[in-house]
C-alpha positions as CSV (number, residue, x, y, z in Angstrom):
1,M,-80.2,-53.9,11.5
2,Q,-79.1,-56.6,12.5
3,N,-77.7,-57.8,9.0
4,H,-76.5,-54.7,8.1
5,S,-74.0,-54.9,11.4
6,I,-72.8,-58.5,10.5
7,I,-72.5,-57.2,7.0
8,S,-70.0,-54.7,8.1
9,N,-68.5,-57.4,10.0
10,V,-67.3,-59.2,7.6
11,N,-66.2,-56.8,5.2
12,R,-64.2,-55.2,8.3
13,A,-62.8,-58.7,8.6
14,F,-62.1,-59.3,4.7
15,S,-60.2,-55.9,4.6
16,E,-58.4,-54.8,7.7
17,H,-55.1,-56.3,6.7
18,P,-54.9,-56.2,3.3
19,A,-55.6,-52.2,4.7
20,S,-53.4,-53.0,7.1
21,V,-50.4,-53.8,4.6
22,G,-51.7,-51.4,1.7
23,E,-53.4,-53.9,-0.7
24,S,-56.7,-54.9,-1.5
25,Y,-58.7,-57.8,-0.7
26,S,-57.3,-59.5,-3.9
27,E,-53.9,-58.1,-4.5
28,H,-53.2,-59.7,-1.2
29,F,-55.0,-62.3,-1.9
30,V,-52.8,-62.9,-5.4
31,T,-48.7,-61.7,-2.8
32,A,-50.6,-64.5,-0.1
33,G,-51.3,-67.3,-2.5
34,G,-47.9,-66.9,-4.4
35,F,-46.2,-67.0,-1.2
36,G,-48.6,-70.4,-0.3
37,W,-47.3,-72.0,-3.6
38,A,-44.2,-71.0,-3.4
39,L,-43.6,-72.7,0.5
40,F,-45.8,-76.0,-1.1
41,K,-43.6,-76.1,-3.2
42,A,-40.3,-76.2,-1.2
43,S,-41.7,-78.1,1.7
44,C,-42.4,-80.9,-1.0
45,A,-38.5,-80.6,-2.3
46,C,-37.6,-80.6,1.7
47,F,-39.2,-83.8,1.6
48,V,-37.9,-85.5,-1.2
49,H,-34.7,-83.9,-0.1
50,A,-35.7,-86.2,3.0
51,V,-35.4,-89.6,1.6
52,L,-33.3,-88.5,-1.3
53,P,-30.9,-86.6,0.4
54,F,-28.2,-86.3,-3.1
55,A,-32.0,-84.2,-4.5
56,F,-32.8,-80.6,-4.1
57,E,-29.8,-80.1,-1.5
58,K,-30.8,-76.3,-1.7
59,T,-34.0,-75.9,-2.6
60,G,-35.3,-75.2,0.7
61,S,-33.1,-72.6,2.2
62,K,-32.7,-70.8,-1.0
63,A,-37.1,-70.7,-1.7
64,I,-36.7,-69.4,2.2
65,T,-34.0,-66.6,1.4
66,A,-35.9,-65.1,-1.4
67,L,-39.3,-65.6,0.2
68,H,-38.0,-63.1,2.8
69,T,-36.1,-60.7,0.7
70,R,-39.5,-60.4,-1.3
71,M,-41.5,-60.1,1.5
72,V,-39.1,-57.2,3.5
73,S,-38.8,-55.6,0.2
74,N,-42.3,-54.8,-0.4
75,R,-43.7,-55.3,3.6
76,D,-46.0,-51.8,3.0
77,R,-47.3,-51.5,-1.0
78,R,-48.2,-47.5,0.9
79,H,-45.1,-46.6,0.4
80,D,-44.7,-46.7,-3.0
């Protein structure tokens, strides 16, 4: 019986938050991964900009604005 409880807890851990925003685990994985990748690229551009101030002058701020807009407009898929 203990195994069933552990499996149930693991399943809940992987599904509770995605379900709270109207996504399956795989949909949430793709969405969150896409945000992570965009933030990683923006972060790299910001570090280059720190060394070379003439490079990537607006890349970080544009990425943040775009990601914020994307997140707010797709906040909860259950309303679609």
